[in-house]
N, C-alpha and C positions, 0 to 999 in steps of 0.2 A: 768792573761792579757789576753785581746782579742787582736787577730791577725789581722793587716789590710794586706787586701790581696793586694789591687793595688796601685801601687806608690801615685796615688793622694789622697785615703786616709790616708796614711803615711804624705804626705807633709802638708794636710789639719790640721791633729792633731799636728804635729809640731809647725804648724803656731800659732794656736791656744794655746798652751804651752806659746810660746815666746810673744805671745800679751798678755797673763794673767801675765807673770814675768814682761814685761816692764812697763803696766800700772796698777799695784796695786797700789791702791792707790790714782790715779789721776784721776781728772775729768776734762772736756774742760774747761777753762776760762770763759766762759758765763754762765756754771752752777754754778761755784764758786762764780761769781758775785751775781747770783740769790739765791743762799743761803745765801750769805750774806745779802742781803735786806731782807730776812726772818727772819733771827736774830736779825737784826735792828728792824724790823715791831714787831716782837713778845714782843722785850724789851719796843716799844712804848705801845704797847697794855697793857701790865702789867702795866706799869706807868699810862696808864689812868683807871684804875680800871676793866679791864678784867681777868678773869682766863683762861687761856689756857688749854685746854683739850688734843687736839692734833694737829699734825701738818704733813703734805704733806697727808691726809685721801684722801683715794680711796676706794670710795662707791660700785664699782663693775668692774670687769676684762675686760671689754669688752670698745672700744673706743667710747661709748655711753655716760661714764660719764667722767667729767673732775676732775681732783685731786684738793682738796681744801685745800690750801695753810695752813691756820691756823682755826683751830675750838675752839671758846672762849665763856665763858659765861660773858655775864654783867647783872649782876641782874638776872631776870628769862626768860633774852631773849639768846638765843644761837645764835651766830652771825657766819655765815660761812665768812670767809675772803680770801679774792682774793688779795695777794702781787703784786705789779709793780714795777719793780726797773729801772730806768734809770740814765745814766750817762750823764750829759750836754745836749745838743741837744736843739732842739726846740720842744715846745707843752709840755703837761703834762703827765705823766705816767698813770693816770687812762683815758687816751683818747684812749689807747691803747686796750680796754676791749671792741669788739665791740659786735654787736647785736647777732651773732652767739656763741661766748665765755661767753656770758651773759645767753643764752639759755641751754648751757651745766652745765654753774654752778648751775642755778636753778635748773635743773634735777638733778645735783650730790647732791644738798643739800636735795631736795625732797626724794630722794632715802636714804641720810643717816640718815632723819629724821624718815621715816619708818622704817629701820633696828634697830637704837638705840630705838626707843620707843616699837619695840617687844622685845628687851632685857632688858627694863624698867630702860633704862639709862638716860631718861629724864620725868622730872616729870611733870603730867598733871598741865595745865595753864600756861605752857611755851610759848614762840614764837620764831619765826624764823626770822632771819634780815640775808641779805646780805650787806657786808662791802667791802669796798678796802681801801687800805693801799697804798699811795701812800710813796716812798722812792728815794730820787732825790739827786743825786750826782752833784751839779754844776760843768759847766765847767768853767775853769779858767777865760775864756773870758766873762761869764755872761749868754751866750746864751738868752734863752727866760724866763723871769720871770713870763711871764703872764701879764695879765692886773690888777693883783692884788695888790696895793700897800702893804698890807702886807707879799706878797710873795717877794716883791722887799725887805723890810727889812729883812724877814728872808735869803734870798740871798748874801747880806750884812755880815750878823752875819756869816752865814755859811763860807764863804771866810775866815772871820780871825779866827774861831775857827777849821776851817777845817773837819766840821762834815756833814754828810747830812741834808737834809731838809726832815721829815717825816709828812706825814698829813692823818688823818684817815676820811674817807668819810663813815659815819654811813647811813646804810637803801641807799645804793647807787644804788640799782636796786632789 
């Protein structure tokens, strides 16, 4: 075992060990909520006829590339899916994907396409598409259902059934 020479090195080592013991298997609540939204989105995509290939795909290690939440096939189209989960509040979850995030996702999808094509995992004649899946847990008060009458009906039904609202935007960007 390596000997630590200074008091600071020993105390840092002890702190890391305690932190690892205490936090083992635990994640922050917002990360658990996002993972729950991704699981719900994956099920919704499977019901819609997508074939899930990968989840949390990282095309590169640098900060240049964003993580692609779900990679799925729909026919001969490869869909790179961004999942946005919200709890109540105003506005739609898809509105939270700004221009900078879209650019990073496009760059990540292009990199994924190049890497997986080089590995011969993507057949010729296939297309790439960017999708967004909204998972929305409505607030008990209702919040903003948007100005979409279909969304208002879904909101009423989800309050009765206590289920989130899921919406798939194909070719969103």
